TIPA-932896 format. One line per field, with one value per residue (C-alpha): x, z, y; residue number from 1; residue in three letters. Coordinates in steps of 0.02 Angstrom, whole numbers, plus 50000, padded with zeros to 5 digits. Layout:
# TIPA-932896
px = [X,...]
pz = [Z,...]
py = [Y,...]
pos = [NUM,...]
code = [ALA,...]
# end
This chain:
# TIPA-932896
px = [49976,50115,50120,50246,50407,50465,50634,50678,50833,50918,50893,50709,50717,50811,50672,50543,50646,50687,50493,50450,50578,50534,50364,50417,50505,50356,50259,50367,50343,50152,50165,50327,50289,50123,50195,50328,50202,50075,50090,50081,49945,49849,49881,49808,49670,49634,49537,49497,49642,49549,49557,49729,49773,49684,49799,49913,49790,49649,49824,49879,49674,49642,49846,49825,49666,49654,49821,49752,49615,49743,49866,49711,49654,49835,49824,49641,49650,49835,49986,50054,49870,49852,50004,49972,49804,49862,49993,49851,49752,49867,49942,49803,49720,49927,49873,49710,49783,49899,49732,49625,49550,49460,49527,49385,49428,49620,49556,49438,49584,49710,49626,49582,49766,49807,49688,49777,49948,49894,49842,50026,50108,50037,50035,50199,50294,50187,50285,50427,50437,50394,50537,50671,50698,50717,50908,50900,50744,50781,50908,50800,50661,50830,50840,50664,50681,50816,50712,50606,50739,50783,50598,50622,50774,50765,50565,50557,50717,50641,50471,50528,50635,50488,50373,50486,50516,50372,50226,50127,50050,50194,50260,50133,50203,50366,50251,50146,50321,50381,50221,50224,50418,50369,50200,50304,50422,50308,50203,50344,50437,50314,50224,50088,50060,49897,49898,49792,49723,49652,49449,49433,49414,49348,49214,49159,49331,49375,49229,49224,49423,49420,49256,49357,49509,49438,49332,49483,49557,49426,49378,49565,49573,49426,49496,49587,49450,49317,49367,49349,49201,49100,48956,49015,49193,49139,49012,49152,49276,49148,49078,49264,49273,49119,49192,49391,49262,49143,49311,49379,49231,49224,49412,49388,49224,49287,49361,49482,49512,49620,49689,49749,49732,49814,49991,49975,50007,50183,50303,50391,50280,50206,50389,50374,50193,50282,50423,50329,50238,50393,50447,50303,50324,50530,50535,50368,50281,50443,50442,50261,50290,50483,50436,50293,50409,50541,50439,50281,50344,50510,50477,50632,50597,50521,50700,50792,50670,50684,50867,50837,50761,50902,51003,50834,50806,50983,51035,50903,50984,51103,51078,50938,51055,51205,51072,51033,51186,51230,51112,51254,51343,51190,51039,50906,50830,51006,51023,50833,50837,50998,50943,50801,50888,51002,50848,50770,50942,50918,50766,50819,50941,50863,50703,50849,50851,50702,50621,50739,50910,51019,50991,51155,51139,50987,51105,51159,51011,50913,51049,51067,50878,50882,51044,50958,50781,50883,50933,50777,50703,50787,50747,50541,50471,50603,50552,50369,50357,50461,50350,50211,50224,50253,50092,50032,50141,50021,49936,50107,50135,49965,49943,50133,50106,49913,50028,50146,50044,49886,50022,50096,49908,49872,50006,50016,49845,49865,50054,49969,49817,49948,50048,49889,49839,50028,50015,49859,49934,50079,49970,49877,49773,49844,49754,49595,49448,49528,49664,49617,49603,49774,49862,49764,49820,49988,50007,49983,50110,50006,50049,49973,49806,49855,49915,49748,49634,49744,49809,49829,49989,50126,50224,50362,50252,50137,50319,50378,50203,50246,50421,50399,50268,50350,50502,50376,50314,50486,50510,50352,50427,50575,50514,50381,50549,50631,50508,50465,50659,50653,50512,50586,50712,50606,50479,50583,50719,50630,50683,50664,50569,50405,50412,50427,50259,50183,50206,50137,49972,49940,49973,49838,49682,49746,49638,49688,49614,49713]
pz = [48853,48716,48597,48598,48492,48443,48397,48212,48121,48048,47874,47894,47928,47789,47662,47730,47715,47528,47500,47577,47476,47304,47320,47371,47199,47110,47177,47081,46929,46913,46894,46808,46687,46661,46636,46505,46412,46429,46252,46181,46306,46211,46051,46094,46190,46154,46301,46335,46454,46613,46586,46551,46708,46795,46713,46883,46980,46998,47078,47185,47248,47290,47382,47489,47532,47590,47673,47835,47828,47752,47929,48042,47960,47966,48162,48183,48056,48044,47960,47847,47776,47727,47628,47531,47482,47448,47334,47242,47194,47176,47027,46965,46936,46855,46740,46687,46637,46511,46402,46434,46283,46338,46435,46565,46617,46612,46747,46840,46813,46905,47052,47103,47071,47194,47314,47325,47319,47479,47574,47545,47566,47758,47783,47730,47822,47967,47970,47962,48110,48217,48128,48183,48349,48383,48338,48166,48106,48043,47934,47875,47818,47752,47620,47574,47542,47433,47365,47311,47220,47105,47032,47021,46941,46828,46802,46664,46554,46588,46531,46373,46335,46364,46271,46113,46099,46154,46190,46336,46387,46414,46565,46706,46676,46757,46901,46925,46895,47067,47138,47126,47199,47343,47363,47350,47477,47569,47584,47644,47805,47871,48017,48063,48179,48234,48399,48520,48589,48416,48397,48226,48070,48094,47934,47985,47974,47838,47745,47754,47748,47570,47505,47572,47476,47339,47330,47344,47199,47094,47113,47088,46921,46857,46898,46738,46628,46725,46823,46996,46953,46913,47006,47015,47062,47205,47251,47239,47352,47487,47495,47515,47656,47749,47736,47802,47943,47992,47964,48108,48226,48212,48270,48400,48470,48418,48568,48420,48294,48118,48140,48320,48335,48486,48405,48346,48498,48499,48362,48308,48265,48170,48077,48034,47932,47852,47797,47712,47605,47567,47422,47326,47255,47256,47160,47142,47045,46941,46880,46793,46730,46658,46559,46463,46431,46363,46249,46218,46203,46156,46048,46129,46102,46256,46260,46268,46378,46520,46517,46541,46711,46785,46844,46941,47039,47021,47184,47267,47233,47358,47474,47558,47652,47676,47747,47875,47941,47957,48090,48160,48207,48127,48196,48076,48063,48004,47865,47816,47821,47744,47584,47563,47519,47409,47304,47343,47234,47097,47058,47056,46939,46817,46810,46703,46548,46450,46324,46173,46292,46266,46361,46432,46532,46621,46695,46815,46907,46910,46977,47132,47159,47166,47303,47394,47413,47442,47598,47693,47589,47682,47845,47830,47850,47997,48104,48052,48167,48298,48383,48412,48516,48400,48429,48325,48195,48055,48102,48094,47955,47868,47952,47871,47710,47669,47713,47597,47440,47469,47491,47309,47232,47288,47251,47056,47048,47075,47001,46839,46853,46870,46758,46648,46713,46683,46511,46470,46556,46429,46287,46317,46183,46044,46076,46119,46193,46187,46269,46415,46289,46215,46371,46434,46281,46313,46487,46434,46286,46164,46037,45913,45953,46040,45854,45781,45892,45853,45687,45664,45817,45757,45848,45925,46004,46085,46139,46211,46323,46374,46421,46493,46634,46633,46721,46839,46898,46945,47043,47137,47185,47249,47352,47431,47442,47563,47667,47701,47749,47859,47976,47949,48043,48183,48196,48183,48324,48437,48581,48650,48774,48671,48584,48753,48792,48629,48690,48849,48789,48678,48773,48765,48862,48868,48765,48749,48676,48574]
py = [48627,48647,48521,48387,48383,48230,48183,48202,48147,48288,48198,48182,48385,48419,48324,48446,48608,48551,48485,48677,48752,48646,48728,48921,48874,48849,48988,49133,49054,49052,49263,49265,49145,49226,49392,49343,49271,49395,49454,49271,49228,49377,49330,49136,49197,49378,49481,49652,49753,49709,49539,49526,49626,49481,49354,49412,49491,49336,49235,49370,49415,49235,49211,49364,49355,49161,49160,49195,49070,48935,48978,48963,48795,48745,48750,48675,48538,48495,48571,48407,48406,48565,48573,48426,48458,48629,48561,48439,48564,48704,48541,48520,48686,48717,48597,48673,48848,48728,48660,48833,48890,49057,49201,49210,49028,49064,49188,49086,48938,49083,49127,48956,48906,49033,48963,48798,48910,48989,48839,48727,48889,48912,48735,48703,48856,48803,48623,48683,48808,48657,48561,48701,48764,48968,48972,48865,48923,49112,48999,48865,49044,49117,48941,48942,49129,49083,48948,49061,49157,49037,49035,49207,49210,49079,49083,49225,49147,48979,49027,49119,48957,48845,48990,49000,48816,48731,48883,48980,48827,48717,48837,48767,48624,48677,48716,48531,48468,48559,48551,48349,48323,48437,48326,48199,48213,48299,48150,48051,48152,48278,48228,48308,48438,48542,48696,48579,48750,48784,48828,48813,48944,49131,49082,49243,49350,49253,49294,49471,49498,49410,49511,49692,49637,49585,49728,49822,49754,49739,49953,49990,49895,49978,50148,50200,50132,50221,50344,50400,50465,50307,50271,50084,50097,50210,50092,49941,50046,50096,49921,49870,49990,49948,49734,49791,49898,49726,49620,49731,49735,49532,49509,49609,49490,49326,49206,49140,49267,49236,49392,49440,49633,49637,49605,49782,49867,49810,49900,49786,49649,49820,49837,49652,49696,49841,49741,49598,49759,49821,49715,49722,49917,49914,49737,49626,49770,49751,49597,49607,49773,49732,49586,49679,49830,49707,49607,49709,49894,49869,49705,49584,49418,49306,49246,49400,49487,49325,49351,49531,49487,49372,49543,49569,49419,49340,49389,49317,49139,49155,49335,49279,49149,49266,49401,49248,49220,49402,49398,49345,49523,49632,49684,49615,49805,49883,49717,49750,49941,49942,49822,49941,50108,50003,49925,50150,50173,50072,50138,50302,50262,50143,50288,50375,50254,50254,50146,50107,50112,49984,49838,49811,50024,49938,49786,49870,49963,49795,49707,49840,49834,49651,49652,49775,49678,49523,49575,49583,49433,49302,49368,49399,49244,49196,49375,49327,49200,49254,49383,49239,49061,48923,48825,49002,48979,48966,49120,49212,49156,49195,49364,49381,49314,49390,49581,49519,49439,49565,49699,49631,49609,49794,49873,49782,49830,50035,50042,49969,50104,50216,50190,50197,50345,50418,50383,50455,50602,50614,50563,50726,50802,50692,50545,50652,50562,50393,50436,50304,50174,50196,50192,50051,49959,50006,49934,49774,49789,49800,49935,49872,49900,50070,50135,50050,50159,50314,50300,50502,50451,50408,50230,50345,50492,50326,50261,50410,50421,50256,50287,50457,50374,50219,50346,50458,50296,50233,50388,50371,50183,50240,50373,50245,50119,50239,50288,50119,50089,50226,50170,50001,50049,50141,50003,49826,49906,49894,49768,49588,49600,49661,49486,49388,49505,49454,49283,49294,49386,49265,49098,48968,49019,49218,49360,49512,49684,49811]
pos = [1,2,3,4,5,6,7,8,9,10,11,12,13,14,15,16,17,18,19,20,21,22,23,24,25,26,27,28,29,30,31,32,33,34,35,36,37,38,39,40,41,42,43,44,45,46,47,48,49,50,51,52,53,54,55,56,57,58,59,60,61,62,63,64,65,66,67,68,69,70,71,72,73,74,75,76,77,78,79,80,81,82,83,84,85,86,87,88,89,90,91,92,93,94,95,96,97,98,99,100,101,102,103,104,105,106,107,108,109,110,111,112,113,114,115,116,117,118,119,120,121,122,123,124,125,126,127,128,129,130,131,132,133,134,135,136,137,138,139,140,141,142,143,144,145,146,147,148,149,150,151,152,153,154,155,156,157,158,159,160,161,162,163,164,165,166,167,168,169,170,171,172,173,174,175,176,177,178,179,180,181,182,183,184,185,186,187,188,189,190,191,192,193,194,195,196,197,198,199,200,201,202,203,204,205,206,207,208,209,210,211,212,213,214,215,216,217,218,219,220,221,222,223,224,225,226,227,228,229,230,231,232,233,234,235,236,237,238,239,240,241,242,243,244,245,246,247,248,249,250,251,252,253,254,255,256,257,258,259,260,261,262,263,264,265,266,267,268,269,270,271,272,273,274,275,276,277,278,279,280,281,282,283,284,285,286,287,288,289,290,291,292,293,294,295,296,297,298,299,300,301,302,303,304,305,306,307,308,309,310,311,312,313,314,315,316,317,318,319,320,321,322,323,324,325,326,327,328,329,330,331,332,333,334,335,336,337,338,339,340,341,342,343,344,345,346,347,348,349,350,351,352,353,354,355,356,357,358,359,360,361,362,363,364,365,366,367,368,369,370,371,372,373,374,375,376,377,378,379,380,381,382,383,384,385,386,387,388,389,390,391,392,393,394,395,396,397,398,399,400,401,402,403,404,405,406,407,408,409,410,411,412,413,414,415,416,417,418,419,420,421,422,423,424,425,426,427,428,429,430,431,432,433,434,435,436,437,438,439,440,441,442,443,444,445,446,447,448,449,450,451,452,453,454,455,456,457,458,459,460,461,462,463,464,465,466,467,468,469,470,471,472,473,474,475,476,477,478,479,480,481,482,483,484,485,486,487,488,489,490,491,492,493,494,495,496,497,498,499,500,501,502,503,504,505,506,507,508,509,510,511,512,513,514]
code = [MET,ARG,GLU,LYS,THR,ARG,SER,ARG,SER,ASN,ALA,GLY,ARG,LEU,CYS,VAL,LEU,VAL,ALA,VAL,CYS,CYS,ALA,ALA,ALA,ALA,MET,PRO,LEU,THR,PHE,THR,GLY,PRO,ALA,VAL,ALA,LEU,PRO,ALA,ILE,SER,ARG,THR,LEU,GLY,GLY,SER,PRO,LEU,ALA,LEU,ASN,TRP,VAL,THR,ASN,ALA,PHE,MET,LEU,THR,PHE,GLY,SER,THR,LEU,MET,ALA,ALA,GLY,ALA,LEU,ALA,ASP,SER,TYR,GLY,ARG,LYS,ARG,MET,PHE,LEU,GLY,GLY,LEU,ALA,ALA,PHE,GLY,LEU,PHE,SER,LEU,GLY,LEU,ALA,PHE,ALA,ASN,ASP,ILE,VAL,LEU,PHE,ASP,ILE,LEU,ARG,ALA,LEU,GLN,GLY,VAL,GLY,ALA,ALA,ALA,ALA,PHE,SER,GLY,GLY,MET,ALA,SER,LEU,ALA,GLN,GLU,PHE,GLU,GLU,GLY,GLN,ARG,LEU,ARG,ALA,PHE,SER,VAL,VAL,GLY,ALA,SER,PHE,GLY,VAL,GLY,LEU,ALA,PHE,GLY,PRO,ILE,ALA,SER,GLY,LEU,VAL,VAL,GLU,ALA,LEU,GLY,TRP,PRO,ALA,ILE,PHE,LEU,LEU,VAL,VAL,ALA,LEU,ALA,ALA,PHE,ALA,PHE,ALA,LEU,GLY,ALA,VAL,PHE,LEU,ARG,GLU,THR,ARG,ASP,PRO,ASN,ALA,GLY,GLY,LEU,ASP,TRP,LYS,GLY,ALA,VAL,THR,PHE,THR,LEU,ALA,LEU,ALA,PHE,LEU,THR,PHE,GLY,ILE,LEU,GLN,LEU,PRO,GLU,ALA,GLY,TRP,SER,ASP,PRO,PHE,VAL,LEU,ALA,VAL,LEU,VAL,ALA,ALA,VAL,VAL,PHE,PHE,PHE,VAL,PHE,TYR,ARG,ILE,GLU,ARG,SER,VAL,ALA,ARG,PRO,MET,LEU,ASP,LEU,SER,LEU,PHE,LYS,TYR,PRO,ARG,PHE,VAL,GLY,VAL,GLN,LEU,LEU,ALA,ALA,ALA,PRO,ALA,TYR,GLY,PHE,VAL,VAL,LEU,LEU,ILE,LEU,LEU,PRO,VAL,ARG,PHE,ILE,GLY,ILE,GLU,GLY,MET,SER,GLU,ILE,ALA,GLY,GLY,ARG,MET,MET,ILE,ALA,LEU,SER,ALA,PRO,LEU,LEU,LEU,LEU,PRO,ILE,ALA,ALA,GLY,LEU,LEU,THR,ARG,TRP,PHE,ALA,PRO,ALA,GLY,ILE,CYS,GLY,THR,GLY,LEU,LEU,VAL,SER,ALA,ALA,GLY,LEU,GLY,TRP,LEU,SER,GLN,PHE,PRO,VAL,GLY,SER,ALA,PRO,GLY,LEU,LEU,VAL,PRO,PRO,LEU,LEU,LEU,VAL,GLY,ILE,GLY,ILE,SER,LEU,PRO,TRP,GLY,LEU,MET,ASP,GLY,LEU,ALA,VAL,SER,VAL,VAL,PRO,LYS,GLU,ARG,ALA,GLY,MET,ALA,THR,GLY,ILE,PHE,SER,THR,THR,ARG,VAL,ALA,GLY,GLU,GLY,ILE,ALA,LEU,ALA,VAL,VAL,THR,ALA,LEU,LEU,SER,VAL,PHE,THR,GLN,ILE,LYS,LEU,GLY,SER,ALA,ALA,GLY,GLY,HIS,ALA,ALA,ASP,VAL,ALA,GLN,ARG,LEU,VAL,THR,GLY,ASN,VAL,ALA,ALA,ALA,GLY,SER,ILE,VAL,PRO,SER,VAL,GLU,ARG,LEU,ALA,LEU,LEU,GLN,ALA,TYR,SER,SER,ALA,PHE,GLY,THR,LEU,LEU,TRP,LEU,LEU,THR,ALA,ILE,THR,THR,ALA,THR,ALA,VAL,VAL,VAL,PHE,LEU,TYR,LEU,GLY,LYS,GLY,ALA,GLU,GLU,VAL,GLU,SER,ALA,GLU,THR,ASP,LEU,MET,PRO,GLY,THR,ILE,THR,ASP,PRO]
# end
């Protein structure tokens, strides 16, 4: 029995869209803001390189690992309830971050903030899917993508201005304001919807998936400091593999799984998931790495560093909406694949400019990366819900958002680890047995601390090692983004008949094995 759709005025739909857009704009502020403020946070709260890495990764980890569970809860217990409850928690923990006086407490609050964000995002996107029919839904989701772009475009410069004027704690007040406005609109205009056939949360699946992702991310973060031969790191990574396997077995056996594995036999659904992970390596990691480079390594002010980031993220203001309009004439696979190739070209171009290059030279390649990633950005969320029945929208957005955010968290952990390893290699014998410690501090933008470990190594040599490592990393990201574009062309371009088949398989009461 399908959910009844009530008549809804255009004004009501618009207010729901604005509420979800405000929540979407608040999300990028939660990781671009701390990235810009990381040197200032480090000076105030201190902390080891690993603890400072968790300033970003704690949010990404909990956000990514709880999205699927949040999506299932939204379908079962109410999308409006999940949206409002998530926003309340997100705002509360954001407020707590402004008053944190210890790096460990700060990281814990970041993790809790991620849980609230997951609930708000899953509830909001699933609610939006109920408000718009098929023809309008893709364009509505492209507007949400543009709102996310507003947060990305203005997040760095706004954070830089606030940090210099009021100090880093004030950046979280911007997030609280957006969350409060979204909460007020949602409380008034959202209608409560749920999947009438939902059977509750798959708790075993949720716990095992969260533990698997947590162990994997933690193990990757420990690698640069401990090395592959460290027994603790090996144990953590083995535990991640075990929990992923247990999660797979659980999802195969339950009647109403959190992750319906049967979907993965449809190439178009697989293409959507690959598309979700694509921006992680080609764009999102730059949102974290570049502010550290500009402010910590090159010595720019927070405002100047934030201004540089506008070139990267400004295209997200308009191009996601343009991509939604382009689907009237071009296939989504062509738009998305072309965008990723453009982004790859920008990454390769950016690799040609070492640390110390004139800032103006970096603007064109940064702009090219932003233009390229904006094209798939506006289509991804709408495509995610196009392969399942509307009643399972929470699950669809949960799977897609988990792939995207978990991919971003893992990508950030991997890329940070690789940059540290590459820097350590470039330092060579000059740093001796301290190369790993020096590299770790350079990656977090603390040149002074790196120099104090090896006073015999000149500052210029440290910067050159970091610069060379950064260029190598950019070439690797170029190759990954190019390969992903090819796969998206092949998989996402599969015919629409597979979507209809997926809808038949996922009709209430029908269970299929992969």
